[in-house]
N, C-alpha and C positions, 0 to 999 in steps of 0.2 A: 504494500499500500504506499502510495506517496501522497504527503501532504502539501498543499500548495497554499500559499497566503497571497491574495491579489492585492494590489494597491488600490486606491480609490479610483484612480484615472483607468485601470484595467477593469473593474468592475463595471464602472460607467461605459466604457466602450462596449463590452459584451452585452451589457443590458440594452444599450441603444439598439444594437443588430436585432435583439428580441422584439423590440417596439417595433423596428421596421418589418420584420416577419409578421407581427400582428396585424399591423397596418395594410400589409400586402395581402394577407388573407382576407381581412375586411372588404378590402377594395375588389376582390374576385368573388366575393360572397361565400367565401369557403366554410363549411361547418367544421366545427372541432371533432376530432375522431375519436373513436374508441370510448365514447360516452363521457368526455371530458365536458364538463358544463361550460356554457358560453362566458360565464362572469368569471372562470378559472383560466381561460384560454390565454390571457395576457401574461399572466404568472407562468404557466406552462412555457410560452415562448420564451420569456427572459430567463426563466431557469435552465432551459435547454441550450440556449446561446451561451449563458455562462459556463456550464458543463463543458461545451465544445472548447470554448477559449481556454480553459483549465488544461484540457488534454492537449491543444495545440501548443500551448506555451510549454508544458512539461516535455513534449517530445520535439520540440523546436520545428514543428511543421507548421507551413503557411495555412492560415485560416480566412476564408473569404466570407464565411457567414451564408453562403450558397443562397442569397436572397432570390425568391421566386422559382428557385430550382429544387422542387420537391424530391426529385429522385437522386440528387447528389448526395455523396457519403457526406458526413458531418465535418470531419477532419481527415485529410489525405484520403485513405481507403476505409477509415474506420467509421463505425457509427457510435454515437454516445446516447446514453440514457441518464439523466440526471435525477437525484432523488434529494429531498431536503434533510433527512436525519442519516446520521453516520452509519447506523446498523440496517438501513433499508435494503429491501431485496431489488435486483434488477427487473424492471416490467418489460415484458416482451409481447408481441402479438403474433396471431397466426400469418399476418401477411408480412411479417418482418423477413428480411432476406436472411436465408438458412446459409448462405455461402459467405455472409459477410462477419466481420470481427466485431461484436458489440463491446462496449466499455462502460464500466459503471462508475460514475461520478457522484459522490454525495457531499452535502454542505449546504451552508447558507451564509449570507453576508459576505464575510471576506475569507473564510478558511473553508477549503474544499479538500476531499480525500479522494484520489483516483484508486479505487477498489480492487480493480481487475477486469479481465476480458474473459470472454467466451465466443466461440464459433456459435452462428445463429442455429445451426441444426442441433447443437448441444444444449442450447437454451430452451430450445421449444419441445422439451419432454414432457409428455402428458403428465408425469408426476407432479410438475411444477404448475399445472393448470388448475385455475379456480377462481372464485369470487372471494378473495381473502377477508375484505372488510364488509361484505354484503351490501357493496354499492351499487350491484347490478353491471358491474363493469368487469367481466371475467378477463384474465390474461394469464400469461405465464409469470409466475413469481420465482425468479430465479435466485436462489440464495447465494450470499456472497462466499460461503464456504466452498462452492463448486466453481468459482472463477478461479482463472490462472492468473499467477502473479503479473503485475504490469511490467516487470522488469523483462518478461518474456514476450511481450506484444510483437506480432508478427509485423515486420517492416519497420520496427522501431531501432532508432541508433543505439546498438549495444556493442560492448566489447566481444571480440572473439578471444576466448582463452587459449593460451598454448602452455603446454606442461614443459618445465625446465628439467635439466639433468638431476636436480635434486628434489624431484617431485613436487615443486611449488608450482601454482599456477598464476600467469600474469597475462595481462592483456597485450596481443599481438598488434591487432589493428582493429578499427570500428568499422561495422558493416552496416549499410543501409541498403534494403532491397538488393539490386544487382551491382550497387557500387560499393567500394570500399574508402575509407578515409584513413591516411596516415595519421596517427595521434600526435605526432611530434611536429608535423608541418601543416596539417589540416587540408592537405591536397587530396581531392577526390579522384579515384582512378578506377 
């Protein structure tokens, strides 16, 4: 789990993108999905964009906010779900991509936790399906205990380990997707 503390400016930037999404949805008369109440949709947009910003900042991945592009991945190739409480489960829906990586971010105000990630197909197991709080909004409630550590996020910049002659492990190079980064020079190859 990674804890991220946002500055006032970072929180404001991410929240403004959420407001822009909300206004864009109103402009095209889009109805909130999955039983979200209309009076909560603003909060859902803002929370979602803040979670996306948190992941983008942590992974050093460009984040556009994908305004108006409902089919775009949230950050890089990853999808993000944001929940307000530290111990909340990740919520997934039947229509969510089974082939995507889904990341759970929890938090509120300035402090957020990136709890882990899961492949869509693994998060949409019938054992997680339910109407947990009796709201009439059934979904998959993916427990944090089954999420993979954020340090193993596919496509994330992470050190490649090499074993030395005295059986110690040390970083050799950094890998991102199909590219590598020399840790001393920062040159991508």
